[in-house]
Structure formats: C-alpha cells, structure tokens
N, C-alpha and C positions, 0 to 999 in steps of 0.2 A: 502494499500500501503507500503509496506517496503523498506527504506532507500534502499537497495540494489538493488531496480527498479525504481529508479529515475533517470530520461534523463536530463542531463544537457546542456546550452548551449553549452557548449567546446565541449559534447559530439557530438551532432548536427555539429557543424563549423568539429571536428576530421571526421565524417563521411563523411560529403560533399566535403575536401577535397581528401579524399581518394578513392568518388566515380568519381568525376572527375579526378581524374588519370587513374582512368579504364579507364574513357569514353574516354580520350585522347588516350590510348594506342591501345583502339579497332579503333577507327577514324584511327591511324597510322597506323596499321596494315592493315587495310582494303585499305586506301591508297597505300599500297607499292604491288608495283607488276599490279598495275590499274594504267590506263594512264587517268582513268575518272577524271576528275575537274568537271563535273556537276552531281546530284544525282537527281534523279525525288522522290514524296514522299513518296512511300513507302517503298525504299531503306533507307532514311532520318530517317523514320520511324521505318525499322529493325534495323538500327546503333544503334540508340539511344535509341531503347527499349521505345518509346514513342508511347503515344495514338493518334489518327487523331488530337482529341481535342486538344491536347498538341500542336501538331506541329504545328495548325491554330493558337493557342495564340501567338506562338513565330511570326508567319507572320503579326497578329494583333499591336500585341504589337512594331512590328518594330525590335525585339531582330532578328530576322532572315530572310534575304533580301531573294527576291528568282525573278525569270522571267516565267512569261506565256507564252506559244507557245500552240495555240489553247485552248485546256483543260487542259493541262497536266503543272503543275509547276516542274520547275527546280530550285535545289540549287547548291551555289557553297562549293565546298568540303574546300576552302579554309576558308569564310564564320564562316561553323561549327565549323572549327577548332579555330575561331578568339570569338566565341560565349562561349566554353569552357575554354580557355584562361583566358575569361573576369568573366566568372561566369554564373550560369543561377540567376539573382538577379530578 
C-alpha cells in the first residue's frame, strides 16, 4: 500500500460531514412542495438511500421513531431531519 492511498480518521470525518450535508439537502428538497409530514418505510429508504436492514436497525436502536398502523410503518419527516442533524452514530 502506498502512502497516497491511506485514509485517515480526518478524511473519514470530512467525508461524513459532506455526506450528511448532501443528505440534509435531499431531505429538504423532498420536503419542499410536499405537505407530507409522514413517510412510509419505502419512501424513507429511497430518500436516505438505505437498505431495509439499515432502516430496521435505526428502529431497533431507537434512533428513528415510527408509528405503526396495521402492517405499515410511518416515520415523521421532522424525526428524519433530527436524525440527520444529530448524525448517524
């Protein structure tokens, strides 16, 4: 491995900040023009570009609250924004 190929913690932190900024922009763009306050699981996954398993882990770990009506889970757009502001830790 060459020295120019090493990735430092600083590089990862910078990448994380840039990624979160871009995700916040996407969430805000999705919210504009839409009066939706609640999103279904598939909408959240598309918005955040995450897998069903990642969304499930966010629920299980208590990082993203949800409401279940029958077999459908709904997520508040505000909660998604709060999750992004706090970072995915």
